[in-house]
C-alpha positions as CSV (number, residue, x, y, z in Angstrom):
1,X,-35.2,25.9,-29.9
2,X,-31.5,25.9,-29.1
3,X,-32.1,25.2,-25.4
4,X,-34.4,22.3,-26.4
5,X,-31.7,20.8,-28.7
6,X,-28.9,21.3,-26.1
7,X,-31.0,19.6,-23.5
8,X,-31.7,16.7,-25.9
9,X,-28.0,16.4,-26.8
10,X,-27.2,16.1,-23.1
11,X,-29.8,13.4,-22.7
12,X,-28.4,11.4,-25.6
13,X,-24.8,11.7,-24.2
14,X,-26.0,10.6,-20.8
15,X,-28.0,7.7,-22.3
16,X,-24.9,6.4,-24.1
17,X,-22.8,6.2,-21.0
18,X,-22.3,2.5,-20.1
19,X,-23.5,1.5,-16.7
20,X,-20.6,0.1,-14.6
21,X,-21.0,-3.6,-14.0
22,X,-19.1,-6.5,-12.6
23,X,-21.4,-9.0,-14.3
24,X,-19.6,-12.0,-15.9
25,X,-20.3,-13.0,-19.5
26,X,-23.5,-14.9,-20.0
27,X,-23.0,-18.7,-19.6
28,X,-19.9,-18.4,-17.4
29,X,-19.6,-21.1,-14.7
30,X,-18.1,-20.8,-11.3
31,X,-14.8,-22.6,-10.9
32,X,-13.9,-21.4,-7.3
33,X,-15.1,-19.0,-4.6
34,X,-12.7,-17.7,-2.0
35,X,-12.4,-15.0,0.6
36,X,-9.4,-12.7,0.4
37,X,-8.2,-11.5,3.8
38,X,-5.2,-9.2,3.9
39,X,-4.0,-5.8,2.9
40,X,-3.6,-3.3,0.1
41,X,-0.1,-1.8,0.2
42,X,0.2,1.8,-0.7
43,X,3.3,4.0,-1.1
44,X,3.8,7.7,-1.5
45,X,4.4,8.6,-5.1
46,X,5.2,11.9,-6.8
47,X,2.6,12.7,-9.4
48,X,2.1,15.8,-11.6
49,X,-0.4,17.1,-9.0
50,X,1.8,16.3,-6.0
51,X,2.6,13.4,-3.7
52,X,-0.2,10.9,-3.5
53,X,-0.9,7.4,-2.2
54,X,-0.5,4.8,-5.0
55,X,-1.4,1.1,-4.7
56,X,1.7,-0.9,-4.9
57,X,0.2,-4.4,-4.5
58,X,-2.3,-6.5,-2.7
59,X,-1.1,-9.1,-0.2
60,X,-3.9,-11.5,1.0
61,X,-4.6,-15.0,2.0
62,X,-7.3,-16.9,0.0
63,X,-9.7,-18.8,2.3
64,X,-12.3,-21.4,1.6
65,X,-15.8,-21.3,3.1
66,X,-14.5,-23.0,6.3
67,X,-11.7,-20.4,6.8
68,X,-8.9,-22.7,5.7
69,X,-6.0,-21.0,3.7
70,X,-6.1,-22.3,0.2
71,X,-3.8,-19.8,-1.5
72,X,-2.6,-16.3,-1.9
73,X,-3.4,-13.1,-3.8
74,X,-0.5,-10.8,-4.6
75,X,1.1,-8.4,-7.2
76,X,0.2,-8.9,-10.8
77,X,-2.6,-9.2,-9.8
78,X,-2.0,-12.9,-9.3
79,X,-4.0,-15.6,-7.5
80,X,-2.1,-18.8,-6.6
81,X,-3.6,-21.8,-4.9
82,X,-1.8,-24.2,-2.6
83,X,-2.4,-27.0,-5.2
84,X,-0.3,-25.0,-7.8
85,X,-3.2,-23.5,-9.8
86,X,-2.5,-19.9,-10.7
87,X,-4.0,-17.1,-12.8
88,X,-3.1,-13.5,-13.4
89,X,-5.6,-10.7,-14.2
90,X,-5.8,-7.8,-16.6
91,X,-8.3,-5.1,-17.8
92,X,-10.2,-4.6,-14.6
93,X,-13.6,-2.9,-14.8
94,X,-14.8,-1.1,-11.6
95,X,-18.1,-0.8,-10.0
96,X,-18.1,1.7,-7.1
97,X,-18.5,0.0,-3.8
98,X,-22.0,0.3,-2.3
99,X,-20.3,0.6,1.2
100,X,-18.5,3.8,2.0
101,X,-14.8,3.6,2.8
102,X,-14.1,0.4,0.8
103,X,-12.3,-0.5,-2.4
104,X,-14.3,-0.9,-5.6
105,X,-15.8,-4.1,-6.9
106,X,-14.1,-5.4,-10.0
107,X,-14.6,-7.7,-13.0
108,X,-11.1,-8.8,-14.2
109,X,-10.1,-10.8,-17.3
110,X,-7.7,-13.6,-17.0
111,X,-4.4,-12.7,-18.7
112,X,-4.0,-15.1,-21.7
113,X,-1.5,-17.9,-21.1
114,X,-1.3,-17.4,-17.3
115,X,-4.1,-19.7,-16.0
116,X,-2.6,-23.1,-15.0
117,X,-3.5,-26.2,-13.0
118,X,-6.9,-26.1,-11.2
119,X,-7.4,-22.5,-12.4
120,X,-6.5,-23.3,-16.1
121,X,-10.1,-22.8,-17.3
122,X,-10.5,-19.4,-15.6
123,X,-11.5,-16.6,-18.0
124,X,-12.8,-13.9,-15.5
125,X,-12.5,-13.1,-11.8
126,X,-14.8,-10.9,-9.8
127,X,-13.9,-9.0,-6.6
128,X,-17.0,-8.2,-4.6
129,X,-18.2,-7.7,-1.0
130,X,-15.1,-5.6,-0.3
131,X,-14.5,-4.1,3.1
132,X,-11.7,-1.6,3.8
133,X,-8.6,-1.3,1.6
134,X,-8.8,2.4,0.6
135,X,-5.7,4.5,0.8
136,X,-5.6,6.9,3.8
137,X,-7.2,10.2,3.0
138,X,-4.0,12.2,3.9
139,X,-0.6,12.0,5.6
140,X,1.3,10.5,2.7
141,X,4.8,10.0,4.2
142,X,5.8,6.3,4.0
143,X,4.4,2.9,2.9
144,X,1.2,1.9,4.6
145,X,-0.7,-1.4,4.7
146,X,-4.5,-1.0,4.8
147,X,-6.6,-4.0,5.9
148,X,-9.2,-5.4,3.4
149,X,-11.4,-8.3,2.8
150,X,-13.1,-9.3,-0.4
151,X,-15.0,-12.2,-2.1
152,X,-13.2,-13.6,-5.2
153,X,-15.1,-15.7,-7.6
154,X,-13.3,-17.4,-10.5
155,X,-15.3,-18.1,-13.7
156,X,-14.7,-20.3,-16.7
157,X,-16.0,-19.2,-20.1
158,X,-19.2,-20.8,-21.5
């Protein structure tokens, strides 16, 4: 009987675990889609378990569908368009990348009060279709830039 209950408890705990998702809230509308092409910048940082690579910041150009530079993505995280529109993100939720060796896909909330100009209505940002960008597996000695690309989609709330 105990084994049966323990097994059932494990099933209940497993069933209650939320499935990671980068789905935007229902009714959200696309404001902008852009490709990010740049790097993730890592530095060696002392942690309680030893020296490890830590993400310092992204540094990427934002490109439209024709490959024209329309803005930049940098620390914050912040996205700034050439037309002056800007938004900062917070509270990222991760979905493991389906491609090995690439950074996670994310659903990011717009930080209240930071969305301006052409991005003023943005409530969420997704980062998907990522390639590259993971910290090196070893050799932590000095700062290192790791190439990455990603698709960024900016959404306004319903």
